[in-house]
C-alpha positions as CSV (number, residue, x, y, z in Angstrom):
1,A,-13.7,205.4,229.8
2,A,-12.3,207.1,226.9
3,D,-11.5,205.2,223.8
4,A,-9.9,208.1,222.1
5,I,-8.2,211.4,223.8
6,V,-7.8,214.7,221.8
7,A,-5.1,216.9,222.9
8,V,-3.3,219.9,222.4
9,G,0.9,219.5,222.1
10,T,3.2,220.5,224.2
11,G,6.9,220.0,222.1
12,V,7.8,216.6,221.8
13,A,8.9,215.7,225.4
14,G,5.8,217.0,226.9
15,M,3.8,214.9,224.6
16,R,5.8,211.9,225.7
17,E,5.4,212.5,229.0
18,Y,1.0,212.5,228.8
19,R,1.3,209.7,226.5
20,N,2.8,208.0,229.1
21,D,0.5,209.5,232.0
22,I,-2.1,207.9,229.9
23,R,-0.6,204.9,229.2
24,A,0.2,204.2,233.2
25,R,-3.2,205.1,234.0
26,A,-4.8,202.8,231.9
27,T,-2.7,199.7,232.8
28,A,-3.7,201.1,236.4
29,A,-7.4,200.4,235.4
30,G,-7.0,197.4,234.3
31,R,-7.2,198.4,230.7
32,N,-4.6,197.6,227.6
33,P,-3.1,200.9,226.8
34,D,-3.3,200.1,223.7
35,D,-7.0,200.1,223.4
36,I,-6.7,203.9,223.6
37,K,-6.3,206.1,220.8
38,L,-4.1,209.4,221.6
39,M,-4.4,212.6,219.0
40,F,-2.5,215.5,219.4
41,C,-3.2,218.8,217.5
42,V,-0.1,220.3,216.6
43,P,-0.3,223.1,214.4
44,P,2.9,223.0,212.5
45,V,5.2,226.7,211.8
46,V,6.9,226.3,208.7
47,A,9.7,228.7,208.1
48,P,13.3,228.9,206.4
49,T,15.2,228.0,209.7
50,E,14.4,226.6,213.0
51,E,15.4,229.8,214.7
52,E,12.8,231.5,212.4
53,A,10.4,228.8,213.2
54,R,10.8,229.4,216.6
55,A,10.6,233.3,216.5
56,E,7.3,233.1,215.0
57,V,5.7,230.9,217.2
58,Q,7.2,232.6,220.0
59,R,5.0,236.0,218.1
60,L,2.0,234.1,217.8
61,V,1.4,232.9,221.4
62,S,2.3,236.4,222.4
63,T,-0.6,238.0,220.9
64,D,-3.7,238.7,222.5
65,S,-6.1,236.8,220.8
66,Y,-3.7,233.5,220.9
67,I,-6.0,231.6,223.8
68,E,-8.9,232.6,221.7
69,K,-7.7,231.3,218.2
70,Q,-6.5,228.0,219.7
71,L,-10.0,227.6,221.6
72,V,-11.7,228.1,218.5
73,G,-9.6,225.6,216.8
74,I,-10.4,223.3,219.5
75,S,-14.1,223.5,219.7
76,S,-13.7,223.6,215.2
77,N,-12.1,219.7,215.8
78,T,-14.3,218.8,219.0
79,E,-17.5,220.1,218.2
80,I,-17.5,221.7,222.0
81,D,-17.9,225.2,222.4
82,F,-15.3,226.1,225.0
83,K,-17.2,230.2,224.6
84,Q,-18.8,228.9,227.4
């Protein structure tokens, strides 16, 4: 049974939904949901305005190397080689 979960953030609503699902599953399994630590990897994008930040995020996720770069970052944090 997991004591900690590292997940990729998908926006506030998506992260909240995931957290609620994990907590419900823990309760259903007879565990205290507060005993499971959930940590989201959230790379911030800083720009002068929210519109510019959203445009930059869209530019970043549209690149051919986006998925590979994300996997490298997750691999670095978890010491799991996702290239396999």
